[in-house]
N, C-alpha and C positions, 0 to 999 in steps of 0.2 A: 708670594698669589702663585695657589699652583691649581694643577688641571686631571683633567680626565679625562680616556675620550673610549669608547667600545664602538667597535665600529662591526661590519654588518651581520648586528642581531636581527629576531625572526619575531617584528611586532612592524603597521606600519606608520607610517611616518607620523600620517596625517593623526590619527590614536594614541601618538606618544606625543605632544605634539598641544595636547590642550593639558594635559599630566604636567609639560616640562611648562607650563604657563603660571603651573595656579607655584608653582617653588620654588621660580625667579625670586631674586629678594628677599626671601623669611633669611630668617635663621637656620644654619643645620642641622642641629638639633630641632629645629621642629617642622622638619617641612621631612626631616625623618619619623618624627610620629604618624603626621599626618597622612605620612604615602603607607605605612604598615598598616592602615585603615581602611585602604581606597583595592573596592576590590578588582583592579582592570590588568593585567599583567604590566602593561607597563611601568602600572606605579611601580614592583618591586622588583624593575631592571632597572626605572631611574635611585632605585635605592638606594640597590651597589654604586653604581655611577659614585651616587651626593658621598659615600662613605668611600669608595677608593681617595679620590678628588683631596676629601676632608686627609688624610688616610699618607694619602703624596708628599701632605705640605709639612707635615708630624702637627698639625693642631689638634685642639679639641674644637669637637663636635656642635659646642655650647660657643668658640668664642669666637666664629666664621663664621660670613651671611652666602651666599648663592649671587655671585653675582653673574652668571650666565648659564644656561642650560635654553641647550643650542639639536635639537634634533635637523639633523638632513635627508636628506634621504640617497638610497643606498641603489647595489643595479637588484632587479626586481627577476626571480627565481620561474618559470613558465615551465607547465605543470598542460598532460589538457587531460582531458573526460571523455570515457563517448558518452554519445549520443545518438538519439532515431534514428537511423537507417543508412547505415552507417558513420557517419561524421562526428563530428569531433569536434568541443569546442576550447579555446583557452583558460585556463587559471593562469587567474598571479599571485603569485606569492611576493608580498615588497620584502623590501630592508630597509635598517635602519643605521645609520654611525648620529650614537649623543655624547654632546662635547658637554660638560659642565667645570665649569672657571669657582673656586670659594676663595675668596680673599680674609682678612685680620678685618673684623670691624671698624676701627682706628683709617685702615686704609679707605676704605668704599663710600 
C-alpha cells in the first residue's frame, strides 16, 4: 500500500469530494483515464495525486486499485471586496488536503 498527500490546494473541499467519490474503489488506470475527460479543476488535481501515489509504491497503474481517496478541509483565505457606501464584504477562498491511498488488487 502506498499513499500521497497534497496539502493546501486551492480547490473547494465540497467540489473536490464529488470527484473523489467517483474514483474511490476504481482501478488506478481506469480512474486516471476517466479523470482526464472531466471538466472540473479538482479532477486534474486528484489525477496528479493518484499518479503520485502509484509512483510512490513503484507500481504500475493497471495493477493497483484506489482504496481511499479523502478530501479534508484546510484553512480558508479571507479577502475583502469593496461594496457600496464605503462598506466591505468578505470573500472566502477555501483550501483542501487531498489524501489518496492505493493498494495492489490482490491485497484489497
